[in-house]
SESE-18297 format. One line per 8 residues: number of its first residue (from 1); their letters; for each residue x, y, z of C-alpha. Coordinates in steps of 0.2 Angstrom, whole numbers, plus 5000, padded with zeros to 4 digits. Each point is the difference from the previous one (the first is absolute). Layout:
<sites>
NUM> a> X:Y:Z  ...
</sites>
This chain:
<sites>
1> mktpfraa> 5000:5000:5000  5007:5017:4995  4999:5013:5014  4997:5018:4994  5018:5004:5005  5007:4985:4990  4990:5004:4985  5006:5018:5001
9> rlalaall> 5018:4994:5000  4997:4988:4986  4993:5015:4990  5014:5011:5004  5013:4986:4994  4990:4998:4984  5000:5019:4997  5019:5002:5004
17> agllpalp> 5003:4985:4988  4991:5009:4986  5008:5017:5003  5018:4993:5001  5005:4989:4986  5016:4989:5000  5016:5010:4997  5006:4999:4982
25> saeaqqpk> 5018:4996:4997  5004:5017:4995  4998:5008:5017  5005:5017:4994  4984:5001:4990  4988:4995:5014  4989:5014:5006  5004:5006:5018
33> vlriamta> 4984:4997:5010  5000:5005:5018  4987:4990:5010  4994:5008:5016  4988:4993:5013  4990:5013:5009  4991:4998:5017  4983:5005:4992
41> advptttg> 4986:4988:4998  4996:5006:4983  5008:5009:4986  4998:5019:5004  4988:5009:4988  5008:5005:4984  4989:5014:4994  5012:5014:5006
49> mpnngfeg> 4996:5001:5018  5005:4983:5008  4992:4994:5016  5009:4989:5013  5007:5015:5009  5018:5005:4996  5005:4983:4994  4988:5003:4986
57> mrflgypv> 5009:5017:4997  5017:4992:5001  4997:4988:4986  4985:5005:4990  5000:5018:5003  5017:5010:4997  5008:4987:4988  4986:5003:4988
65> fealtlwd> 4991:5016:5004  5008:5016:5007  4995:5016:5009  5005:5018:4998  5012:4997:5014  5010:4984:5003  5010:4992:5014  5019:5000:4998
73> lsrpdvla> 5004:4982:5004  5018:5001:4995  5009:5000:5017  4999:4988:5015  5007:5011:5012  4987:5014:5001  4981:5001:5003  4994:5001:4982
81> pirpglae> 4995:5017:4994  4990:5005:4985  5006:5006:4984  4993:5007:4983  4989:4987:4991  4988:5004:4987  5002:5018:5006  5017:5008:4997
89> sweqdand> 4997:5013:5013  4987:5007:5012  4997:5015:5011  4989:5006:5014  4991:5017:4996  5009:5014:5009  4984:5008:5006  4988:4985:5002
97> gkvwrfhl> 5008:4984:5009  4985:4990:4994  5005:5002:4981  5014:4989:4992  5005:5000:4981  5008:4985:4992  5010:5002:4984  4999:4984:4990
105> rrgvafhd> 5014:4990:4992  5001:5002:4981  5002:4985:4989  4992:4987:5010  4988:4987:4992  4988:4987:5008  5004:4982:4995  4986:5001:4987
113> gtpfnada> 5010:5014:4991  4988:5015:5005  5008:5015:5007  5001:5005:5019  4994:5018:5002  4988:5011:5011  4985:4992:4992  5005:4983:5006
121> viwnldrf> 5003:5007:5017  4983:5008:5001  4992:4984:4994  5009:4990:5014  4995:5012:5013  4982:4999:4994  5001:4981:5001  5004:5001:5019
129> frqdspqf> 4992:5017:5006  4985:5004:4988  4985:4987:5003  4991:5006:4985  5014:4997:4988  4997:4986:4987  5016:4992:5006  4997:5001:5019
137> dptgsaiv> 5008:4985:5009  4992:4997:5016  5012:4987:5006  5015:5010:4995  4993:5016:5007  4997:4993:5017  5019:4995:5001  5006:5017:4993
145> rgrvagfg> 4988:5010:5011  5006:4991:5015  5018:5004:4996  4998:5017:4994  4988:5009:5012  4997:5018:4998  5001:5000:4981  4989:5014:4993
153> tyrklddm> 4999:5007:4983  5011:4999:4984  5001:5007:4983  5011:5000:4984  5010:5016:4998  5008:4995:4983  5005:4984:4991  5014:4997:5012
161> tveitttr> 4994:5008:5017  4987:4995:5012  4995:5009:5016  4993:4991:5015  4992:5009:5015  4999:4991:5017  4986:5003:5013  5013:5007:5012
169> pmsyfpyl> 5019:5004:4999  5010:4985:4999  5019:5002:5000  5002:4982:4996  4988:4998:4986  5013:4994:4987  5002:4985:5012  4981:4997:4997
177> avyilmts> 5001:5002:4981  5011:4985:4999  4985:4989:5003  4989:5006:4985  5005:4989:4986  4997:5004:4982  4992:4988:4987  4998:5003:4982
185> pqsweaag> 4983:5007:4996  5001:4991:4983  5002:4983:5008  4983:5003:5009  4992:5004:4983  5008:4985:4992  4992:4989:5014  4983:5007:4996
193> hdyaklat> 4999:5009:5017  5000:4984:5009  5012:4999:5015  5000:4981:5000  5006:5000:4982  5013:5014:5004  5008:4988:5013  5008:4990:4985
201> maagtgpf> 5005:5015:4990  5003:5016:5011  5014:5011:4994  5011:5010:5011  5017:5009:4998  5011:4990:5011  5016:4989:4996  4989:4984:4998
209> rltrfvpr> 4984:4996:4990  4986:4989:5006  5000:4986:4987  4991:4986:5009  4987:4999:5014  4992:4984:5007  4989:5004:5015  5005:4991:5016
217> qsaelsrn> 5015:4992:4991  5013:5013:4993  5004:5016:4991  5014:5002:4988  5009:5016:4996  5012:5003:4985  5014:5013:4999  4994:5016:4992
225> dnywdpar> 5014:5003:4987  4994:5017:4996  5000:5006:5018  5002:5019:5002  5015:4999:5011  5014:4990:4991  5010:4999:5017  4986:4990:5008
233> rakvdrvv> 4996:4987:4986  4998:4983:5008  5013:4987:4998  4989:4984:5001  4988:4996:4986  4985:4995:5010  4994:5000:5018  4987:4986:5005
241> llpmpean> 4990:5005:5016  4992:4986:5010  4989:5001:5015  5005:4988:5014  4993:5006:5017  5007:4985:5010  5018:5003:5005  5004:4981:4999
249> trlaalrs> 4993:4999:4982  5012:5015:4996  5014:4991:5008  4997:4984:4991  4999:5009:4983  5017:5009:5003  5009:4984:5006  4993:4990:4985
257> gqvdwiev> 5005:5013:4988  4983:5004:4994  5003:5019:5005  5015:5011:5001  4994:5012:5014  4987:4999:5014  4993:5013:5011  5001:4997:5019
265> pppdavps> 5008:4983:5002  4996:4991:5016  5012:5007:5014  5004:4983:5006  5006:4995:4983  5012:5015:4998  5015:4991:5007  4998:4984:4989
273> lrsagfni> 4997:5011:4985  5016:5009:5003  5009:4984:5002  4993:4993:4984  5007:5015:4991  4984:5011:4998  5002:5019:5002  4990:5007:5015
281> vtnsyphv> 4997:5019:4997  4994:5011:5014  5000:5019:5004  4991:5012:5011  4985:5008:4991  4985:5011:5005  4989:4986:5006  4990:4998:5016
289> wpwvfaag> 4991:4984:5005  4986:5006:5013  4983:4997:5006  4989:5015:4995  4989:5003:5014  4982:5005:4998  5004:5015:5012  4986:5011:4994
297> rqgspvad> 4986:4987:5001  4989:5002:5015  4998:4985:5011  5017:4992:4995  5012:4997:5014  5014:5008:4990  4990:5016:5000  5008:5002:5017
305> lrvrraln> 5018:5007:4999  5005:4990:5016  4996:4984:4991  5010:5005:4984  5015:5005:5010  4999:4984:5011  5000:4989:4984  5015:5008:4994
313> ycidrdam> 5009:4996:5016  4993:4982:5001  5008:4993:4984  5018:4992:4998  5007:5008:4984  5017:4991:5003  4991:4983:5000  4992:5005:4983
321> vtllngta> 5017:5005:4993  5007:4983:5006  4985:4991:4992  5004:5009:4984  5018:4994:5001  5006:5019:5000  4991:5005:4984  4991:5014:5010
329> epaagffn> 5003:5013:5013  4990:5006:5015  4988:5015:4996  4996:5013:5013  4991:5012:4988  4994:5002:4982  5017:5005:4994  5016:4991:5004
337> rttpyfgq> 5011:5008:5014  5013:5003:4988  4990:5013:4989  5000:5018:5003  4981:5000:5002  5000:4989:5016  5001:5014:5012  5000:4998:5019
345> pqqqyrld> 4984:4991:5007  4998:4999:5018  4994:4982:4999  5015:4988:4996  4991:4984:4996  5008:4984:5005  4995:4984:5010  4995:5007:5017
353> aargrall> 4986:4988:5005  4998:5008:5018  4997:5017:4992  4988:4992:4987  4990:4991:5014  4999:5016:5010  4993:5010:4986  4988:4986:4996
361> aeagynaq> 4995:5000:5019  4997:5019:4998  4988:4997:4986  4990:4987:5010  5008:4983:4994  5007:4987:5011  5001:4981:5001  4981:4999:5005
369> rplklkvg> 4996:5012:4985  5013:4997:4987  5002:5011:4985  4993:4991:4984  5004:5006:4983  4995:4995:4982  5013:5002:4987  4999:4998:4981
377> isnsgsgq> 5015:4992:4992  5005:4993:4983  5009:4984:4995  5012:5008:4989  5002:5016:4990  5011:5015:4995  5011:5005:5014  4991:4988:5012
385> mlplpmne> 5015:4990:5003  4994:4984:5008  4984:5005:5008  4994:4984:5007  5014:4995:5011  5004:5018:5004  4982:5003:5007  5000:4984:5009
393> llqeslre> 5016:5006:5009  4991:5017:5004  4985:4990:5007  5011:4990:5011  5010:5015:5006  4985:5010:5004  4992:4986:5010  5016:4995:5010
401> ncgvqvef> 5006:5018:5003  4983:5009:5004  4986:4987:4999  4993:5007:4984  4989:4989:4990  5001:5002:4981  4989:4992:4987  5004:5000:4982
409> tvvewntl> 4990:5001:4984  5011:4994:4985  4996:5007:4983  5008:5002:4983  5012:5015:4998  4989:5010:4988  4985:4997:5012  5010:5007:5014
417> lgglratp> 5006:5015:4990  4981:5005:4998  5001:5005:5018  5013:5012:4997  4988:5010:4989  4985:4998:5011  4994:5007:5017  5003:4990:5015
425> dspqwlga> 4982:4996:5003  4998:4993:4983  4998:4982:4995  5017:5001:4991  5008:5001:5018  4993:4983:5004  4994:5005:5017  5018:5002:5005
433> dalnislg> 5008:5011:5013  5016:5000:4989  5006:4995:4982  5017:4994:4997  5005:5009:4984  5018:5003:4996  5003:5018:4993  5013:5012:4993
441> ssdvsqla> 5008:5013:5010  5011:5008:4986  4997:5019:5004  4989:5013:5007  4986:4997:4988  4998:4983:5007  4999:5007:5018  4986:5011:4994
449> ryflgana> 4992:4986:4990  4997:4989:5015  4998:5011:5015  4994:5018:4995  4982:5003:5006  4995:5006:4983  5006:4984:4992  4988:4989:5010
457> tpagsnag> 4992:4987:4989  4992:5001:4987  5009:5016:4996  5017:4993:5003  5008:4985:5009  4998:5005:5018  4990:4984:5002  4999:4999:5019
465> hwrdaafd> 4994:5018:5001  5012:5005:5013  5000:5019:5002  5011:5012:5010  5000:5019:4998  5018:5003:5005  5006:4987:4987  4989:5008:4987
473> aalteaet> 5008:5017:5004  5018:4994:4999  4997:4991:4984  4991:5015:4992  5016:5010:5004  5010:4987:4990  4987:5001:4986  5000:5019:4998
481> srdpaaiv> 5019:5003:5002  5012:5002:4985  5015:4998:5010  5007:4982:5000  5007:5001:5017  4984:5007:5008  4990:4986:4991  5011:4987:5008
489> aaaaraha> 4999:5008:5018  4981:5002:4999  4998:4982:4994  5011:4993:5014  4990:5010:5013  4984:4993:4992  5007:4982:5000  5005:5001:5018
497> lmvdqapw> 4982:5006:5005  4993:4986:4990  5011:4987:5008  4995:5005:5018  4981:4998:4995  5004:4983:4993  4986:4999:4986  5009:4984:4995
505> lfivhdln> 5009:4985:5008  5018:5003:4993  5008:4983:4998  5014:4998:4987  5008:5008:4985  5004:4987:4986  5017:4998:4993  4994:4995:4983
513> pramtrrv> 5007:4983:4998  5001:4992:4983  5008:4984:4994  5008:4998:4983  5010:4987:4990  5018:5004:4996  4994:5004:4982  4992:5016:5005
521> rgfvsaqs> 5012:5014:4999  4999:5019:5001  4986:5002:5012  5001:5015:5011  4990:4999:5016  4993:5017:5002  4993:5007:5016  4983:5000:4993
529> wfqdltpv> 4984:4989:4998  5004:5001:4981  5015:4993:4991  5007:5003:4983  5000:4985:4988  5010:5008:4986  5018:4997:5006  4996:4982:5005
537> dlq> 5009:4987:4989  5001:4981:4999  5017:4991:4997
</sites>
């Protein structure tokens, strides 16, 4: 009898066999095909705004579709900044901090040969922000609006210039523009205005073209030999992307030679992989693995600040790092302690069970009336690391240290992500007091996205509806300033205030582990959720 998992493995083996024919004798003529196993349970959507979180953007976003600004992923030793992308330059209006002008790059064409210009930008902005446009994309719009809160109006100034006006001044807006990907309007016309058909033929401007898409099985990207930046033309001929949510399935695929690269190898397999000659690549990056509390939901125990602080003192982060075999580091806030945005919070979260129990007692919880929590978690997903064993450790840690009883609801990653775009009293929150959703902490824009009162869902991604006037005031100062040093100082004050209010359970920062065969060369592990596939080669 075939179990569903065994059937899936057999289907995967058959797929790989079809994708990877035997090597001919003339090896030099064999196309270079890079095979990557993702943590996603399904192939991210391929219509120009991928789902599956930032893993979707990593593999089926930026390699194929680009934005006005792009991430500079060329260095492993600095937090990845942004760089000019489809816009060669931009400026904030001298008199109105809400207005930004983007000067578009000349000579860029979509994969279908049509030119990139201001009309294409306006078409894509209508796709995401104008509900009465023929091309409005509800699914893509929900993703973009969650990432780019405060987007206002826009207009074409000339063929190569567009103006965007936000709803309030945002010093960091170019860091939000990076999430608005551009698709060829003509490809939508060729698909008969059908997004399901567009999934097989969407055209971007990136260094790779989408050439094959099989739902739930694979996507194939081919090098774009006409890419507008000759210095970033890809070295491999094709990239095959395979969804493999189970860590041990990814591990088996790597060991057997079915793939060249896996995301998130099982931590306990890292030593043996190294011994067998595989390359294990890690690096710090702007990632945080928290529980997002329903802090603004009346009736939830985590609406009480004492409870939220207590939970942050009741968990053993060092034990979590040990579980992960050193592929993570303890978190004491949204930002990593090494960033200039961390500030000086009064609450220095670490394991202090006595303090945690005392705070719970103040809130009315004890052995006779234990704190009980419901938490929504996933079984895999982008940035989720190993959510099942990690959450089991947290469950045990909270019970043993502070007598807290935790009940989990386990759902698929995209289902859990629905809570990030919903109010904490909505069905998407699964009746939970917290959601375990890994998130990006790259810059000030993300601090605003997840914690600013004005960005409470559905307007933004402050999913727990935590609000604090002092935090909002400090962050508003960062938003309205034009002095980089003043922006950093105000953001650090805001972060410290937020940490003290504990709207999340801060657990660990991932170190971004990947395992690759020795054939994979040239990969640069950027300090980012996103990675550049163009310098990667196979030998």
